[in-house]
N, C-alpha and C positions, 0 to 999 in steps of 0.2 A: 370428457376425459376422466379416467379413473386411476386407480393405483398402478395400473400397467404402464402408465406414462410417467413414471417416476423419473426416468432419465431426462425428461425435459428440464427439470430443475438443475441438473448437473450441466446440461448444455448451456443454460443461462450463465452459470458460474464460469465455464470455460470461455464463453463469448465475451463476458464482461472483462475478464482478465486480459484476453488477447487484444481486444479493441483498445483498452486503456494502455496496454504496453505499446501498441502501434502508434497511438496518438502521442504518447509521452516521448517516445524516441524521436518522432518527427518534430516535436516542438523544441527539443534540445535540453541540455543539462540545466541551464539557468531556470527555465520555467519549471522543469521537473523538481528542482530543489525547493522552489517557492511552493509548489504544489504539495510536496512532502510535508513541509511545515504546516501548511494550511489544512491539509486533511488530518494530520495528527491532532492539531488543535480542535478541529471539527469534532472528532470522536471524543476527545477529552471533555470539551465544554458541553457538548450535547448530552452525554451520558451522566455527567456530574450534576447538571442543572435540571434535567428532566424530572428527576424524582421529587425534588422540593417543589417545583412549579406544579407538577401534576397532582401532588398531594393536596395542595391548597385549592386547586380547581375542583378536585373531587369533593372535598368536604364542604365547599361553599356553593356548589351548583349541582353536580350530578347526584350526590347522595339525597338531597332534599327532593329532587325531581323523581328519583326512584321510589322514595317513600310515598310520595303523592300518588304515583302510578299503582304501587302495590296496595295502598289504602283504598283506592278506587276499585281495584280488582276484588279485594277481600270483602268490601261492602256489598258486592253483587254475587257472592258465592256463600255457600254454607259448608264449612270444613267437616263438621260432624255428619251431615247428610251424605257427603261424598265418601267419608270413611265408612259409614254404615253400608252404603251401596257397594263399596269395594269388598267389605267382609262378606256380604251376601253373595258376591260373585266368586268367592274362593272355593265353592263346592262343598261347603260344610253342611248345607241344607239348614241354615239358621237364619233367623230374621230378627236381629237385635232391636230392642225398643229404644227409641230416641232418648227417653228420660233416663234409662239405665246407663246408656253410653255417656250421656251428658254428665251425670253424677260422677262416673268413674274418671272421665277426662278432666273434669274441673276439680277433682279431689286434690291434685297437686303432688301425690306420692304413690309409688308403686302402680302407676297407671297401666302398664303393659301386663303386669302380673294379674291385676284385677280384671282386665279385659279377657285374658286367657281363661281365668276361672269362670267368668260370666258366660263366655261362649260355650264352654264345656257343660255348664248347667242348663242351658236353654233346652236341649233335648235329653238331658240326663246321661250323656255319654261323652267320651273323650273325642273331641273334634280332630285333633292333630297332636303330633309331638310338640312339646313346648318350644324347643329351639326352632322347629320348622314354622310354627305359628309366628314366633317373633320375627323371623326372617321375612315372612310374607307381610307382616304388619309394617315392618320398616320399608319394604318395597312400596307398600301402599302410601306411606308418608311421602316418599320420594316421588312417586308418580303423581300424586295430587298436587304437591307444591310445584312440580315441573309444569303441570298444566296451568297453574295460576301465574307463574312467572312468565311463561311464554305468551300469555295473552297480551302483555304490554311491552315486555322486554325481550332481549335477544335469546335465541335458542341456545347459544353457547352458555349464557348465564343460567338458563333453566337446567341445562345438563350439569353444570358445575354445582348448582344448589342441590340437585338430586344426589350427586355423588357424595357431597358433604353430609347429607342426611343419612345415607347408607353407612358412611364411615363412623358417624357419631350420633346414632339415633336417640340416645338418652338425652342429649342436649335439646333435641327437637321437642321433647315432652314439655319443656318450658313454654313452648308456643301455645299449648293447650290452655294454660291459665290466662293467656292474653286475649282469648276470643270469647270470653264469657259475656261481654257486653257487645251485642251485634251492632249497636249504634256508635261504638268507638273502636274501630279496627286499626287506628293509627299505631298503637303500641305493637300490635302483631305485625303490621307492615314494617315497622322499624326493626323488629327482631329479625325478620327475614332478610332485610337489606343489610343490616350490620353483621349478621352471622354467615350469610350464604352468598351475598351479591357484592360485597365490598371488593374482594380480590379481582373478579373478572372486570368490574367497571373501573377500578383504579388502574388496572393494567391497560384498559382501553384508552383512558385519558393519557396515561404515560406514553403510550405508543404514538398517539396523535401529536403530543408535544415533541416527542423525539423525532418524528418524521419532519415536522415543521422546522425544528432547529437544524437537523442534518441537511435538509435541502437548502435552507437559508445560508448556512456557512459554506456549503459546497459551491453555491452560486457566487458568494463573496470571494472564495478562493480562486474560482475561475477568472473573475474580473482582475484580481490582483496578479494572478499568474500571467494573464494576457498583457497587462500593463508592464510587468517586469521584463518581459521578453522583447519589447518593441525595439530597444536600442542594443540588443545583444547581437554580437557578431562573432561569437566563439566558433572556432572551427571544430566540427564534429570529429570524433575519433571512435575507435572500437571501445575504448574505456568509457567514454561519455555515453555511448549507446548502451553499454551494459548497465551502467548506473541508472540511466533513464528507464531502461526496461524493468529494473528491479523496483524503481519508484512507481512505475506503471502498474506493477502487480499490486502494490499497496493501494493505489487508487482504485483498482478493480475490486479489492476487498471492501473498500468503503462503499462502493456502488452495490455490492452484494449484500452488505449489511442493511442498506436502505431498502433493498428489495425484500429481504427477510422480515424487516420491520413492517413493511406494507402487507405482506402475506399474513403475518401474525395478527395484524390489526383486522384484516378481513375475516380471520377465524373468530376472534373474540367478539366481533360485531355481528357475526352470523352463527356459524356452527363449525365444529371440526369434522363434520361428515359431508362437507360440500363436495360437489362433483369433481372439482380439480384440486382446490386448496384443502386437502385433507391429510391427516396425520399418517395414514397408511402409505400414501404415496411418498411423503417426505421421509419417513423412516427407512424407506428402501434406497434412498439416494446414497451415493458414496461420499460426497463432499457437502452438499447444501445442508444436510441435516445438522451439521456441526454449527453452522451459522444460525439456523433456525432455533436450535436448542439453546444456544447462547442468548438469543433474544427472548426466548420463552421463559428463561430463568431469571431475567432481570426484574 
């Protein structure tokens, strides 16, 4: 399935609302009232607690695990060799010397300007316009780090890291000074994790916590709702049916939120270019995109 099946998301929204309305009307006003309170508390508690819980989980477990994985990856690659190979494939007909590139990158200041000057001096002619060279160099940074991150971590996090490097390439130059010692790549690994991977992985943890809490409180609400309606003998009326139907819509919204959280989690754990769960399809929806964008921004 691709973007042309965007309508499937809105079908899910309509189905969730209609089914919840039907079930709520059938159960009666008392159960519906209990459900309203329960689902409202479910949303309030889940969203308020998920941030603090997920933040602690990320800092104590996920961050250290990611640093370890990136450290292992960086110890098996050579960034400067990959950068030189990238420059050689730009079509400038230049073959930079490892020693020269190493001195420039480890100098700690004006790295890109020095690289541009060095590339121009190799053949004694201007290889490219300065701005064009910088753009290609930044794309090189992004491409190389993307390949490193995707070796052990998710494609989404690799894509996110690439985009952050393209947005702020000057910050990435700080990475150069951290790779001088090939036997100690942990500082460089920590730099990548803290600057480029924290947001996607903290979001991943938060979404997992949010799903667990939402599902748990929804199940608790269903039990309480069932118990509350056992001794209810209220006569149904048009008014009670209408109120129950409105409450059913709210229940449907909660179900849609849970679905949106699950889809968002599948994206951050994988990629936003997946066959079905992709942004192009979601952006074309009439209703579901609002739920997804709400979850995306939390």
